[in-house]
PQR file of N, CA, C, O and H, with PARSE charges and radii, in Angstrom:
ATOM      1  N   HIS A   1    -166.921  74.105 -21.760 -0.4000 1.5000
ATOM      2  CA  HIS A   1    -167.099  74.159 -20.330 -0.0000 2.0000
ATOM      3  C   HIS A   1    -167.136  72.773 -19.698  0.5500 1.7000
ATOM      4  O   HIS A   1    -167.070  72.653 -18.475 -0.5500 1.4000
ATOM      5  N   ILE A   2    -167.240  71.731 -20.509 -0.4000 1.5000
ATOM      6  CA  ILE A   2    -167.281  70.363 -19.988 -0.0000 2.0000
ATOM      7  C   ILE A   2    -165.961  70.011 -19.295  0.5500 1.7000
ATOM      8  O   ILE A   2    -165.955  69.388 -18.234 -0.5500 1.4000
ATOM      9  H   ILE A   2    -167.294  71.828 -21.503  0.4000 1.0000
ATOM     10  N   ASP A   3    -164.851  70.416 -19.904 -0.4000 1.5000
ATOM     11  CA  ASP A   3    -163.545  70.133 -19.298 -0.0000 2.0000
ATOM     12  C   ASP A   3    -163.424  70.784 -17.920  0.5500 1.7000
ATOM     13  O   ASP A   3    -162.941  70.159 -16.975 -0.5500 1.4000
ATOM     14  H   ASP A   3    -164.856  70.923 -20.766  0.4000 1.0000
ATOM     15  N   LEU A   4    -163.857  72.025 -17.808 -0.4000 1.5000
ATOM     16  CA  LEU A   4    -163.814  72.727 -16.526 -0.0000 2.0000
ATOM     17  C   LEU A   4    -164.723  72.034 -15.506  0.5500 1.7000
ATOM     18  O   LEU A   4    -164.360  71.903 -14.337 -0.5500 1.4000
ATOM     19  H   LEU A   4    -164.249  72.533 -18.575  0.4000 1.0000
ATOM     20  N   MET A   5    -165.886  71.597 -15.941 -0.4000 1.5000
ATOM     21  CA  MET A   5    -166.813  70.915 -15.049 -0.0000 2.0000
ATOM     22  C   MET A   5    -166.213  69.609 -14.522  0.5500 1.7000
ATOM     23  O   MET A   5    -166.295  69.321 -13.328 -0.5500 1.4000
ATOM     24  H   MET A   5    -166.182  71.703 -16.890  0.4000 1.0000
ATOM     25  N   GLU A   6    -165.617  68.831 -15.407 -0.4000 1.5000
ATOM     26  CA  GLU A   6    -165.003  67.577 -14.983 -0.0000 2.0000
ATOM     27  C   GLU A   6    -163.812  67.822 -14.060  0.5500 1.7000
ATOM     28  O   GLU A   6    -163.620  67.088 -13.091 -0.5500 1.4000
ATOM     29  H   GLU A   6    -165.550  69.065 -16.377  0.4000 1.0000
ATOM     30  N   GLU A   7    -163.020  68.836 -14.351 -0.4000 1.5000
ATOM     31  CA  GLU A   7    -161.889  69.187 -13.490 -0.0000 2.0000
ATOM     32  C   GLU A   7    -162.384  69.619 -12.103  0.5500 1.7000
ATOM     33  O   GLU A   7    -161.800  69.243 -11.087 -0.5500 1.4000
ATOM     34  H   GLU A   7    -163.176  69.432 -15.138  0.4000 1.0000
ATOM     35  N   SER A   8    -163.442  70.394 -12.070 -0.4000 1.5000
ATOM     36  CA  SER A   8    -163.997  70.867 -10.804 -0.0000 2.0000
ATOM     37  C   SER A   8    -164.542  69.719  -9.968  0.5500 1.7000
ATOM     38  O   SER A   8    -164.428  69.744  -8.743 -0.5500 1.4000
ATOM     39  H   SER A   8    -163.916  70.699 -12.895  0.4000 1.0000
ATOM     40  N   ARG A   9    -165.129  68.718 -10.604 -0.4000 1.5000
ATOM     41  CA  ARG A   9    -165.632  67.551  -9.878 -0.0000 2.0000
ATOM     42  C   ARG A   9    -164.516  66.842  -9.119  0.5500 1.7000
ATOM     43  O   ARG A   9    -164.722  66.349  -8.009 -0.5500 1.4000
ATOM     44  H   ARG A   9    -165.222  68.698 -11.600  0.4000 1.0000
ATOM     45  N   GLU A  10    -163.347  66.796  -9.721 -0.4000 1.5000
ATOM     46  CA  GLU A  10    -162.211  66.133  -9.086 -0.0000 2.0000
ATOM     47  C   GLU A  10    -161.570  67.013  -8.017  0.5500 1.7000
ATOM     48  O   GLU A  10    -161.071  66.509  -7.011 -0.5500 1.4000
ATOM     49  H   GLU A  10    -163.180  67.196 -10.622  0.4000 1.0000
ATOM     50  N   LYS A  11    -161.583  68.312  -8.231 -0.4000 1.5000
ATOM     51  CA  LYS A  11    -160.861  69.242  -7.364 -0.0000 2.0000
ATOM     52  C   LYS A  11    -161.658  69.648  -6.123  0.5500 1.7000
ATOM     53  O   LYS A  11    -161.085  69.797  -5.043 -0.5500 1.4000
ATOM     54  H   LYS A  11    -161.989  68.721  -9.048  0.4000 1.0000
ATOM     55  N   TYR A  12    -162.976  69.829  -6.267 -0.4000 1.5000
ATOM     56  CA  TYR A  12    -163.809  70.350  -5.174 -0.0000 2.0000
ATOM     57  C   TYR A  12    -164.763  69.294  -4.642  0.5500 1.7000
ATOM     58  O   TYR A  12    -165.006  68.268  -5.277 -0.5500 1.4000
ATOM     59  H   TYR A  12    -163.442  69.708  -7.143  0.4000 1.0000
ATOM     60  N   GLU A  13    -165.300  69.578  -3.448 -0.4000 1.5000
ATOM     61  CA  GLU A  13    -166.300  68.688  -2.885 -0.0000 2.0000
ATOM     62  C   GLU A  13    -167.582  68.772  -3.707  0.5500 1.7000
ATOM     63  O   GLU A  13    -167.876  69.801  -4.315 -0.5500 1.4000
ATOM     64  H   GLU A  13    -165.103  70.411  -2.933  0.4000 1.0000
ATOM     65  N   THR A  14    -168.325  67.700  -3.717 -0.4000 1.5000
ATOM     66  CA  THR A  14    -169.586  67.683  -4.443 -0.0000 2.0000
ATOM     67  C   THR A  14    -170.741  67.524  -3.473  0.5500 1.7000
ATOM     68  O   THR A  14    -170.573  67.014  -2.365 -0.5500 1.4000
ATOM     69  H   THR A  14    -168.086  66.864  -3.223  0.4000 1.0000
ATOM     70  N   TYR A  15    -171.893  67.957  -3.892 -0.4000 1.5000
ATOM     71  CA  TYR A  15    -173.096  67.870  -3.084 -0.0000 2.0000
ATOM     72  C   TYR A  15    -174.190  67.256  -3.927  0.5500 1.7000
ATOM     73  O   TYR A  15    -174.149  67.422  -5.146 -0.5500 1.4000
ATOM     74  H   TYR A  15    -172.029  68.371  -4.792  0.4000 1.0000
ATOM     75  N   PRO A  16    -175.143  66.574  -3.384 -0.5600 1.5000
ATOM     76  CA  PRO A  16    -175.344  66.341  -1.954  0.2800 2.0000
ATOM     77  C   PRO A  16    -174.463  65.207  -1.444  0.5500 1.7000
ATOM     78  O   PRO A  16    -174.158  64.259  -2.167 -0.5500 1.4000
ATOM     79  N   LYS A  17    -174.075  65.326  -0.222 -0.4000 1.5000
ATOM     80  CA  LYS A  17    -173.297  64.259   0.417 -0.0000 2.0000
ATOM     81  C   LYS A  17    -174.209  63.147   0.903  0.5500 1.7000
ATOM     82  O   LYS A  17    -173.793  61.992   1.000 -0.5500 1.4000
ATOM     83  H   LYS A  17    -174.323  66.097   0.365  0.4000 1.0000
ATOM     84  N   TYR A  18    -175.454  63.494   1.209 -0.4000 1.5000
ATOM     85  CA  TYR A  18    -176.415  62.518   1.712 -0.0000 2.0000
ATOM     86  C   TYR A  18    -177.747  62.767   1.023  0.5500 1.7000
ATOM     87  O   TYR A  18    -178.270  63.881   1.064 -0.5500 1.4000
ATOM     88  H   TYR A  18    -175.792  64.432   1.131  0.4000 1.0000
ATOM     89  N   VAL A  19    -178.282  61.766   0.407 -0.4000 1.5000
ATOM     90  CA  VAL A  19    -179.582  61.881  -0.231 -0.0000 2.0000
ATOM     91  C   VAL A  19    -180.636  61.457   0.778  0.5500 1.7000
ATOM     92  O   VAL A  19    -180.598  60.338   1.290 -0.5500 1.4000
ATOM     93  H   VAL A  19    -177.857  60.862   0.374  0.4000 1.0000
ATOM     94  N   VAL A  20    -181.571  62.343   1.060 -0.4000 1.5000
ATOM     95  CA  VAL A  20    -182.620  62.058   2.034 -0.0000 2.0000
ATOM     96  C   VAL A  20    -183.633  61.115   1.393  0.5500 1.7000
ATOM     97  O   VAL A  20    -184.220  61.443   0.362 -0.5500 1.4000
ATOM     98  H   VAL A  20    -181.602  63.251   0.644  0.4000 1.0000
ATOM     99  N   PRO A  21    -183.842  59.948   1.996 -0.5600 1.5000
ATOM    100  CA  PRO A  21    -184.747  58.964   1.388  0.2800 2.0000
ATOM    101  C   PRO A  21    -186.217  59.262   1.691  0.5500 1.7000
ATOM    102  O   PRO A  21    -186.908  58.457   2.313 -0.5500 1.4000
ATOM    103  N   GLU A  22    -186.673  60.406   1.251 -0.4000 1.5000
ATOM    104  CA  GLU A  22    -188.070  60.779   1.447 -0.0000 2.0000
ATOM    105  C   GLU A  22    -188.733  60.900   0.090  0.5500 1.7000
ATOM    106  O   GLU A  22    -188.076  61.161  -0.917 -0.5500 1.4000
ATOM    107  H   GLU A  22    -186.111  61.060   0.745  0.4000 1.0000
ATOM    108  N   PHE A  23    -190.026  60.709   0.075 -0.4000 1.5000
ATOM    109  CA  PHE A  23    -190.773  60.844  -1.162 -0.0000 2.0000
ATOM    110  C   PHE A  23    -192.199  61.227  -0.828  0.5500 1.7000
ATOM    111  O   PHE A  23    -192.612  61.164   0.330 -0.5500 1.4000
ATOM    112  H   PHE A  23    -190.560  60.497   0.894  0.4000 1.0000
ATOM    113  N   ALA A  24    -192.934  61.616  -1.823 -0.4000 1.5000
ATOM    114  CA  ALA A  24    -194.334  61.981  -1.625 -0.0000 2.0000
ATOM    115  C   ALA A  24    -195.116  61.569  -2.863  0.5500 1.7000
ATOM    116  O   ALA A  24    -194.556  61.444  -3.952 -0.5500 1.4000
ATOM    117  H   ALA A  24    -192.598  61.667  -2.763  0.4000 1.0000
ATOM    118  N   ASP A  25    -196.384  61.364  -2.690 -0.4000 1.5000
ATOM    119  CA  ASP A  25    -197.258  61.086  -3.818 -0.0000 2.0000
ATOM    120  C   ASP A  25    -197.711  62.397  -4.437  0.5500 1.7000
ATOM    121  O   ASP A  25    -198.115  63.312  -3.719 -0.5500 1.4000
ATOM    122  H   ASP A  25    -196.839  61.466  -1.805  0.4000 1.0000
ATOM    123  N   ILE A  26    -197.651  62.500  -5.740 -0.4000 1.5000
ATOM    124  CA  ILE A  26    -198.156  63.684  -6.437 -0.0000 2.0000
ATOM    125  C   ILE A  26    -199.662  63.501  -6.560  0.5500 1.7000
ATOM    126  O   ILE A  26    -200.135  62.529  -7.150 -0.5500 1.4000
ATOM    127  H   ILE A  26    -197.323  61.757  -6.323  0.4000 1.0000
ATOM    128  N   THR A  27    -200.408  64.445  -5.996 -0.4000 1.5000
ATOM    129  CA  THR A  27    -201.865  64.299  -5.993 -0.0000 2.0000
ATOM    130  C   THR A  27    -202.568  65.236  -6.954  0.5500 1.7000
ATOM    131  O   THR A  27    -203.766  65.082  -7.192 -0.5500 1.4000
ATOM    132  H   THR A  27    -200.024  65.234  -5.517  0.4000 1.0000
ATOM    133  N   PHE A  28    -201.853  66.208  -7.516 -0.4000 1.5000
ATOM    134  CA  PHE A  28    -202.476  67.179  -8.417 -0.0000 2.0000
ATOM    135  C   PHE A  28    -201.411  67.772  -9.319  0.5500 1.7000
ATOM    136  O   PHE A  28    -200.324  68.124  -8.860 -0.5500 1.4000
ATOM    137  H   PHE A  28    -200.880  66.333  -7.324  0.4000 1.0000
ATOM    138  N   ILE A  29    -201.723  67.882 -10.602 -0.4000 1.5000
ATOM    139  CA  ILE A  29    -200.804  68.506 -11.552 -0.0000 2.0000
ATOM    140  C   ILE A  29    -201.598  69.479 -12.412  0.5500 1.7000
ATOM    141  O   ILE A  29    -202.650  69.134 -12.948 -0.5500 1.4000
ATOM    142  H   ILE A  29    -202.606  67.596 -10.974  0.4000 1.0000
ATOM    143  N   GLU A  30    -201.084  70.698 -12.538 -0.4000 1.5000
ATOM    144  CA  GLU A  30    -201.694  71.695 -13.406 -0.0000 2.0000
ATOM    145  C   GLU A  30    -200.600  72.624 -13.898  0.5500 1.7000
ATOM    146  O   GLU A  30    -199.718  73.001 -13.127 -0.5500 1.4000
ATOM    147  H   GLU A  30    -200.228  70.979 -12.102  0.4000 1.0000
ATOM    148  N   ASN A  31    -200.643  72.995 -15.155 -0.4000 1.5000
ATOM    149  CA  ASN A  31    -199.682  73.948 -15.692 -0.0000 2.0000
ATOM    150  C   ASN A  31    -200.190  75.344 -15.372  0.5500 1.7000
ATOM    151  O   ASN A  31    -201.162  75.815 -15.964 -0.5500 1.4000
ATOM    152  H   ASN A  31    -201.360  72.689 -15.781  0.4000 1.0000
ATOM    153  N   ALA A  32    -199.526  75.999 -14.434 -0.4000 1.5000
ATOM    154  CA  ALA A  32    -199.938  77.340 -14.010 -0.0000 2.0000
ATOM    155  C   ALA A  32    -199.160  78.427 -14.738  0.5500 1.7000
ATOM    156  O   ALA A  32    -199.373  79.611 -14.479 -0.5500 1.4000
ATOM    157  H   ALA A  32    -198.737  75.616 -13.953  0.4000 1.0000
ATOM    158  N   GLY A  33    -198.277  78.051 -15.629 -0.4000 1.5000
ATOM    159  CA  GLY A  33    -197.503  79.033 -16.371 -0.0000 2.0000
ATOM    160  C   GLY A  33    -196.158  79.313 -15.716  0.5500 1.7000
ATOM    161  O   GLY A  33    -195.915  78.939 -14.569 -0.5500 1.4000
ATOM    162  H   GLY A  33    -198.104  77.089 -15.839  0.4000 1.0000
ATOM    163  N   ILE A  34    -195.309  79.965 -16.455 -0.4000 1.5000
ATOM    164  CA  ILE A  34    -193.967  80.290 -15.979 -0.0000 2.0000
ATOM    165  C   ILE A  34    -194.012  81.558 -15.132  0.5500 1.7000
ATOM    166  O   ILE A  34    -194.672  82.530 -15.498 -0.5500 1.4000
ATOM    167  H   ILE A  34    -195.506  80.268 -17.387  0.4000 1.0000
ATOM    168  N   ASP A  35    -193.308  81.546 -14.001 -0.4000 1.5000
ATOM    169  CA  ASP A  35    -193.192  82.713 -13.118 -0.0000 2.0000
ATOM    170  C   ASP A  35    -194.550  83.304 -12.750  0.5500 1.7000
ATOM    171  O   ASP A  35    -194.733  84.521 -12.778 -0.5500 1.4000
ATOM    172  H   ASP A  35    -192.772  80.756 -13.704  0.4000 1.0000
ATOM    173  N   ASN A  36    -195.485  82.448 -12.411 -0.4000 1.5000
ATOM    174  CA  ASN A  36    -196.832  82.879 -12.054 -0.0000 2.0000
ATOM    175  C   ASN A  36    -196.831  83.393 -10.611  0.5500 1.7000
ATOM    176  O   ASN A  36    -196.912  82.601  -9.672 -0.5500 1.4000
ATOM    177  H   ASN A  36    -195.336  81.459 -12.388  0.4000 1.0000
ATOM    178  N   GLU A  37    -196.740  84.696 -10.436 -0.4000 1.5000
ATOM    179  CA  GLU A  37    -196.682  85.305  -9.104 -0.0000 2.0000
ATOM    180  C   GLU A  37    -197.945  85.053  -8.300  0.5500 1.7000
ATOM    181  O   GLU A  37    -197.894  84.998  -7.071 -0.5500 1.4000
ATOM    182  H   GLU A  37    -196.674  85.338 -11.200  0.4000 1.0000
ATOM    183  N   ASP A  38    -199.091  84.897  -8.982 -0.4000 1.5000
ATOM    184  CA  ASP A  38    -200.334  84.608  -8.263 -0.0000 2.0000
ATOM    185  C   ASP A  38    -200.253  83.275  -7.542  0.5500 1.7000
ATOM    186  O   ASP A  38    -200.907  83.076  -6.518 -0.5500 1.4000
ATOM    187  H   ASP A  38    -199.132  84.942  -9.980  0.4000 1.0000
ATOM    188  N   LEU A  39    -199.468  82.378  -8.064 -0.4000 1.5000
ATOM    189  CA  LEU A  39    -199.347  81.059  -7.469 -0.0000 2.0000
ATOM    190  C   LEU A  39    -198.228  81.001  -6.434  0.5500 1.7000
ATOM    191  O   LEU A  39    -198.432  80.499  -5.329 -0.5500 1.4000
ATOM    192  H   LEU A  39    -198.937  82.539  -8.896  0.4000 1.0000
ATOM    193  N   ILE A  40    -197.060  81.504  -6.779 -0.4000 1.5000
ATOM    194  CA  ILE A  40    -195.900  81.314  -5.907 -0.0000 2.0000
ATOM    195  C   ILE A  40    -195.825  82.313  -4.764  0.5500 1.7000
ATOM    196  O   ILE A  40    -194.971  82.170  -3.889 -0.5500 1.4000
ATOM    197  H   ILE A  40    -196.893  81.912  -7.677  0.4000 1.0000
ATOM    198  N   SER A  41    -196.693  83.321  -4.744 -0.4000 1.5000
ATOM    199  CA  SER A  41    -196.619  84.322  -3.684 -0.0000 2.0000
ATOM    200  C   SER A  41    -197.565  84.025  -2.527  0.5500 1.7000
ATOM    201  O   SER A  41    -197.672  84.834  -1.605 -0.5500 1.4000
ATOM    202  H   SER A  41    -197.387  83.437  -5.455  0.4000 1.0000
ATOM    203  N   LYS A  42    -198.249  82.892  -2.550 -0.4000 1.5000
ATOM    204  CA  LYS A  42    -199.213  82.554  -1.504 -0.0000 2.0000
ATOM    205  C   LYS A  42    -198.562  81.721  -0.410  0.5500 1.7000
ATOM    206  O   LYS A  42    -197.814  80.782  -0.683 -0.5500 1.4000
ATOM    207  H   LYS A  42    -198.162  82.235  -3.298  0.4000 1.0000
ATOM    208  N   ALA A  43    -198.858  82.079   0.820 -0.4000 1.5000
ATOM    209  CA  ALA A  43    -198.376  81.285   1.954 -0.0000 2.0000
ATOM    210  C   ALA A  43    -199.289  80.070   2.121  0.5500 1.7000
ATOM    211  O   ALA A  43    -200.501  80.183   1.935 -0.5500 1.4000
ATOM    212  H   ALA A  43    -199.466  82.842   1.042  0.4000 1.0000
ATOM    213  N   PRO A  44    -198.733  78.921   2.466 -0.5600 1.5000
ATOM    214  CA  PRO A  44    -199.571  77.741   2.663  0.2800 2.0000
ATOM    215  C   PRO A  44    -200.501  77.914   3.862  0.5500 1.7000
ATOM    216  O   PRO A  44    -200.171  78.612   4.820 -0.5500 1.4000
ATOM    217  N   TYR A  45    -201.650  77.277   3.796 -0.4000 1.5000
ATOM    218  CA  TYR A  45    -202.600  77.314   4.903 -0.0000 2.0000
ATOM    219  C   TYR A  45    -203.284  75.960   4.997  0.5500 1.7000
ATOM    220  O   TYR A  45    -203.256  75.178   4.047 -0.5500 1.4000
ATOM    221  H   TYR A  45    -201.917  76.710   3.017  0.4000 1.0000
ATOM    222  N   LEU A  46    -203.887  75.688   6.120 -0.4000 1.5000
ATOM    223  CA  LEU A  46    -204.569  74.427   6.342 -0.0000 2.0000
ATOM    224  C   LEU A  46    -205.709  74.283   5.334  0.5500 1.7000
ATOM    225  O   LEU A  46    -206.557  75.168   5.220 -0.5500 1.4000
ATOM    226  H   LEU A  46    -203.910  76.324   6.891  0.4000 1.0000
ATOM    227  N   GLY A  47    -205.726  73.190   4.621 -0.4000 1.5000
ATOM    228  CA  GLY A  47    -206.763  72.946   3.618 -0.0000 2.0000
ATOM    229  C   GLY A  47    -206.415  73.453   2.232  0.5500 1.7000
ATOM    230  O   GLY A  47    -207.222  73.332   1.310 -0.5500 1.4000
ATOM    231  H   GLY A  47    -205.037  72.471   4.714  0.4000 1.0000
ATOM    232  N   MET A  48    -205.235  74.016   2.071 -0.4000 1.5000
ATOM    233  CA  MET A  48    -204.840  74.577   0.778 -0.0000 2.0000
ATOM    234  C   MET A  48    -204.837  73.510  -0.320  0.5500 1.7000
ATOM    235  O   MET A  48    -205.309  73.762  -1.428 -0.5500 1.4000
ATOM    236  H   MET A  48    -204.580  74.115   2.820  0.4000 1.0000
ATOM    237  N   THR A  49    -204.316  72.339  -0.022 -0.4000 1.5000
ATOM    238  CA  THR A  49    -204.260  71.301  -1.056 -0.0000 2.0000
ATOM    239  C   THR A  49    -205.659  70.867  -1.471  0.5500 1.7000
ATOM    240  O   THR A  49    -205.883  70.564  -2.643 -0.5500 1.4000
ATOM    241  H   THR A  49    -203.933  72.134   0.879  0.4000 1.0000
ATOM    242  N   ASP A  50    -206.606  70.831  -0.535 -0.4000 1.5000
ATOM    243  CA  ASP A  50    -207.986  70.489  -0.887 -0.0000 2.0000
ATOM    244  C   ASP A  50    -208.602  71.560  -1.784  0.5500 1.7000
ATOM    245  O   ASP A  50    -209.317  71.238  -2.732 -0.5500 1.4000
ATOM    246  H   ASP A  50    -206.424  71.078   0.417  0.4000 1.0000
ATOM    247  N   ASP A  51    -208.329  72.827  -1.490 -0.4000 1.5000
ATOM    248  CA  ASP A  51    -208.830  73.920  -2.327 -0.0000 2.0000
ATOM    249  C   ASP A  51    -208.262  73.840  -3.735  0.5500 1.7000
ATOM    250  O   ASP A  51    -208.979  74.066  -4.709 -0.5500 1.4000
ATOM    251  H   ASP A  51    -207.748  73.089  -0.720  0.4000 1.0000
ATOM    252  N   ILE A  52    -206.986  73.523  -3.848 -0.4000 1.5000
ATOM    253  CA  ILE A  52    -206.352  73.417  -5.162 -0.0000 2.0000
ATOM    254  C   ILE A  52    -206.985  72.281  -5.960  0.5500 1.7000
ATOM    255  O   ILE A  52    -207.312  72.448  -7.135 -0.5500 1.4000
ATOM    256  H   ILE A  52    -206.403  73.339  -3.056  0.4000 1.0000
ATOM    257  N   ARG A  53    -207.158  71.128  -5.320 -0.4000 1.5000
ATOM    258  CA  ARG A  53    -207.768  69.997  -6.011 -0.0000 2.0000
ATOM    259  C   ARG A  53    -209.210  70.280  -6.426  0.5500 1.7000
ATOM    260  O   ARG A  53    -209.680  69.756  -7.436 -0.5500 1.4000
ATOM    261  H   ARG A  53    -206.893  70.992  -4.366  0.4000 1.0000
ATOM    262  N   ALA A  54    -209.909  71.104  -5.653 -0.4000 1.5000
ATOM    263  CA  ALA A  54    -211.295  71.452  -5.952 -0.0000 2.0000
ATOM    264  C   ALA A  54    -211.403  72.517  -7.046  0.5500 1.7000
ATOM    265  O   ALA A  54    -212.503  72.862  -7.479 -0.5500 1.4000
ATOM    266  H   ALA A  54    -209.527  71.530  -4.832  0.4000 1.0000
ATOM    267  N   GLY A  55    -210.262  73.030  -7.485 -0.4000 1.5000
ATOM    268  CA  GLY A  55    -210.249  74.014  -8.556 -0.0000 2.0000
ATOM    269  C   GLY A  55    -210.393  75.443  -8.073  0.5500 1.7000
ATOM    270  O   GLY A  55    -210.539  76.356  -8.886 -0.5500 1.4000
ATOM    271  H   GLY A  55    -209.368  72.750  -7.133  0.4000 1.0000
ATOM    272  N   LYS A  56    -210.355  75.656  -6.768 -0.4000 1.5000
ATOM    273  CA  LYS A  56    -210.454  77.029  -6.247 -0.0000 2.0000
ATOM    274  C   LYS A  56    -209.120  77.733  -6.482  0.5500 1.7000
ATOM    275  O   LYS A  56    -208.056  77.145  -6.284 -0.5500 1.4000
ATOM    276  H   LYS A  56    -210.236  74.915  -6.107  0.4000 1.0000
ATOM    277  N   ARG A  57    -209.182  78.964  -6.897 -0.4000 1.5000
ATOM    278  CA  ARG A  57    -207.970  79.758  -7.071 -0.0000 2.0000
ATOM    279  C   ARG A  57    -207.612  80.339  -5.712  0.5500 1.7000
ATOM    280  O   ARG A  57    -208.369  81.121  -5.137 -0.5500 1.4000
ATOM    281  H   ARG A  57    -210.046  79.441  -7.059  0.4000 1.0000
ATOM    282  N   VAL A  58    -206.460  79.952  -5.211 -0.4000 1.5000
ATOM    283  CA  VAL A  58    -206.049  80.383  -3.871 -0.0000 2.0000
ATOM    284  C   VAL A  58    -205.313  81.679  -3.911  0.5500 1.7000
ATOM    285  O   VAL A  58    -204.896  82.185  -2.869 -0.5500 1.4000
ATOM    286  H   VAL A  58    -205.844  79.317  -5.678  0.4000 1.0000
TER
END
């Protein structure tokens, strides 16, 4: 599939055309597991990052 990938790079447009020069500081890291619906199904709310850092399960 490498040959097809290289051919496609030459034949088609590639993305991203513009890299957004933004960054953020990582303030908390925790392994929550793969496909953890309890984590990814929550809508963000004001103070959520503070709750996460405090160890509260949101």
